[in-house]
N, C-alpha and C positions, 0 to 999 in steps of 0.2 A: 718468483718462486713465491708461494702462498707463505701466512705468517706461522702458520704447523709445522712448514717444510722448516723457512728457517730457524723456529725456537730450537728445532731439532737437530739441525747443523751447528747448531750454539752447543748446545748439549754436548751432541757423541767430540764433539772440537775437545770439548774439557776428557769425557770418561776418555774416551779412543786414541784422541793424542797425544792427549797429555798435559792438553793448556793450563795455565792456570785459570780465575778466574777474568782479572785485570786484564791478559793478556786475550783471551777471548772479547772481552767488554772492546777492547781496543781495535780487536782483529774486523770485528760486525759493527761496529756503531751503539751500543746498546751501555747502560749502565755496567758496572761489577757487581751492583744489585740486583742486578732484571737478571744475571748470570746466574746469580746464585740462585736465587725462585727459580731456575729453572731447572735445574738442575736438583733443586728440592723434589719441585714437581717430577723429576722423571722418574728421582730414586724411590716414590712412594707407590704413583702409577703407572709406570710406563711414559712406552710416545703418547700415547692418545691422552695424557694428561699434560700435554705440555704445548696443547693447539690453544686457543680463544675461548679465554669462558667467561662467563657470563657474568656481570659483574653490578646486576638485582644485584639487591642486600637479601640473604640469607633468610630473613622475618622482618613484617616491621611491627613492631611496637609499639606505634602508635595506631594502627588500622582498626576502624571501628569492630569489636568483634561478632561474630559472624547471627550468633545470637538476641546481640543489644536491636540488631540492622533486619531481622526476621520481628523484633516487638515492634519495633518504629514502624513497619511496612503492614502489618497484626493489626499496631494502634490506631495508626491511620484508617483502615477497613472499617475498622469499630464507630471511631469518633463521627465518621462519614454516613453508615447508616443509621448512628444515632441523631442526625444529624445538629450537632455539635459543631464547634470550629475545631478542624484538623488540622491546625497549622502547626511547622515546625518549634513555635512558646507551646501551645499548646501540651504537643508528642514531647516536648521536652519535662514542663509541667509531671505528665501521669508520668513516666520515667522513673523522677524524683521520688513521684512520691512510692511509687513500685518499690523503692530501693534502689534505682536501679544508676549508674552514675552518666548522667547526659550527657551524648555529646554535644556540641554548639551551634543553635541554628540551623548554622550555616553551613556542619555535617549533615544534621537531621534532610535540611531542602536539599541538599546534593544527594541521598539517600534517596528521595523521593523521587528526583528527575530523574535519575538511573535507573529505578522504575517501573519509571512513565505512571509516575501518578500527581502527576503536578498541572492543572489548567494555572498559563500565565495571566495575569491583566493586568500586570504593569506596577510600578509604584505608588505613583500616583492614587492609587485607588485604595490603598493600605488603610486598614479601618473602616472601611464602607461592606455597608451591608449589602449582598448582592442576592440574588434570586438569578440559577442557574435554570435555562431549560433545555431537556437532554431529547432529543426526535430520531430517534436511529442516529448515525453518526455526525449528525449536527448540534454544535452546544452553541445555547445563546447565554451570553452572561450579563444581566442586565445590575441597574441598580436598584435594591426593593425601594426606595421610596421615592424617588421618580419616573422612573421606569426607562431611565435612558440607556441607551444599547453598550453596553462598556466594552463588547470583545463577542468573534463570535467562531469558533474551531472547530473542525473536521476532524475526526476520530480518526485514527491511520492505525488499525490492530498496529502495520507491520511498525512500525517505529514512530516516534514523539509526538506529540498530538500537532499540533502545525495550524494557523493560523488560514483561511479562506484565502484566497487570490479575487482582489474585487476591478 
C-alpha cells in the first residue's frame, strides 16, 4: 500500500467510521499527532492533500540573492578583461565598495565554480604571480617569475574544467 493510500485510509477511518484520533493512531501504528495532521490536511485540500509532501523549505533566507550572484559573475568577467586579480577576496572587496553586502569568500568561490569560472591551480600556489597561455581549448598556467609550468587544463564547454591526462 502506498503512503498516500495508507494516509487516506487513516483519514477515512476518522471521518467516515467515526474513530477518534487516538483510536486511529493505535489501529494504524502512527502517532495521534500524525492523525490530526492528516485530518487537517484532508479538510483543507481533500484527498490529494494527504499524499507525500516535499520536506524542502519553502524559502531559503540565507541564499545569496540572484542580483548579487549576477554581480559576482559580472565582476569576474570585468576584472579578468582588465587583467586584474579576479579572485573571491577581490570580488568581495569590489562588492563592498559598491555598497553591496558581500557573501563570504567561500560562497563567492562556490558561485564562480558553479558557473564554470574557475581554473584551479592548487593551494600551494596561492599568491603566486601566474602567466596563462591559452590556445584553442588548451590552457597552460606557469609561474610568471620562474616559467615553471604549474598546471595544464583542457577546456570542455560541456563540463567544468578538467586537467588533461598524462
